[in-house]
N, C-alpha and C positions, 0 to 999 in steps of 0.2 A: 452423564457424569454430573455428580453434584459438585457445588462449589466447594464442599468440604474436599472432596475427594481432589478436584483440581488444584486447591492450594496444598494439601498434603504432597503431593506427588510431585511438585518443584517446591517444595518448601526451601526457605531461601533465595531462591533465583528471581531476577528480575527480568524486566525486559530487556535492559543493558548488557544484561547476561546472552541474549539469544539475537539480538539485534547484528544486521549486516551490514554494510556497506551498498551504498547503490549509485551508481553516478549518470544515469539518464534520467536526466531533467530537462523539462521544456518550459518556457513561460506560457501563463493562459491566454494571450495576445495572438499564438501563432495559430493559422488557419489550419483548418482539420487537415487541408490536401497537404500541406508541410507536414504536419505530423505523421503523416502517413507514409512521405517521404523517409523520414525518421526513422518509422517502424520497418519499413523495406531493408535501411542500412545497416541499420545498428543490430536488427534479427532478435529485436525483444518482445518480448510478449505484452509489456507493460511502459507507459512512462510515468514518470510524477512531475504534477503540474506544480509551476511557482506562480506566485502572483506577481502585481508590477512590483512589491516591495522583499521578492525574494522568499517570502513566506510559503509554505508547503500549502496547497490551496487543492490536492486532490489525486488520484491516479486513473490513467485511462487505459484502456484496452484499445487494442485495434479492432475487436469484434465492437465496440462500443461504437466506434467511427463508421461501420457500416452501412448505418441508414442515414448517413450524409455523403458518403462516398458514391451512392448510387445516382446521385444528381451531381452532375460535375458543380454545377455554378454554386449549390451548398457550400460543397468540400472547399471552392477558394473563397469565398466570402465570410464562412463561419470561425471566428475563433473557439479556442477550446473551452473557454469558459461558457460559453453558450452552449455547451453539448452535456447531456447527461452521462457523469461518470461517480466513480465513490469518491465520497467527499467526507471529512470532520465528523465526529472528532476522531482524534487520532491517540496513538499509542503513546506514551511516555514512559521515559526511560526508567524510573523507579516504580513502575507498577509493576506488580507480582504478577510472575510470569504465569501462574494457575491460573490467574484472572484474567490476563489477557488472552489464554487459549479460549477460555469459555466466551469471551466477547467475539474471539473471530470465529467459534463455532458458530453460535449464535446470528451473528450478521453474515455467515456462509464467505468469509475473507477468507484468501489464499496469501495476500499480501496484505501487510499493513503498516503503513508510513509511519514512523517514530518520529516525534520531534520535539525540540526543546521547550521552555516556557516561552520564548517569545515566537513560537511556531516557525521556525527554520528547522528543515529536514537533519535529521542524526543519522537515518540509516531507515532499514526495513525490518520487520517480522515475517518470515513466511511460516505459513501454517505449518510446513514439513519439519521446519527447524524446533520449532513449539514444539510438536509432536513427539520427536525423538528426545527433547530436553524432560518433558513432563511425563512419557510413557515411564509405567511402574517397572523399575528392575527386578528381576528375579534374585532371591535371597539364596545364595549358596549354602 
């Protein structure tokens, strides 16, 4: 899909039109072991990670923690900030939705955090929601 097509398919729409709230956030100093417990209890595929100031630091998946979970002493002592996980840059609410769709496709992102100018989480952008809003609609 070309950039021109991506922009025309969602003409006028921005990330703020497509973002959704997401409540599962954890601090970056939480251990891998504790994050795994949260994954089990919340039954979610990913968690958003905050830094010590409360700003969005990234997104971690349960699968991304697997290499740490194979050794219990790693999981008990390793904070999330020391793991490999999706980090910024993140989407901004004023970003054109077509451009966000293109960026998500290039980066192979299913989920993209949306932050404000100060780095605080506003919501998430999902590939499914973006695809639904940017898909060409048949003319009747």
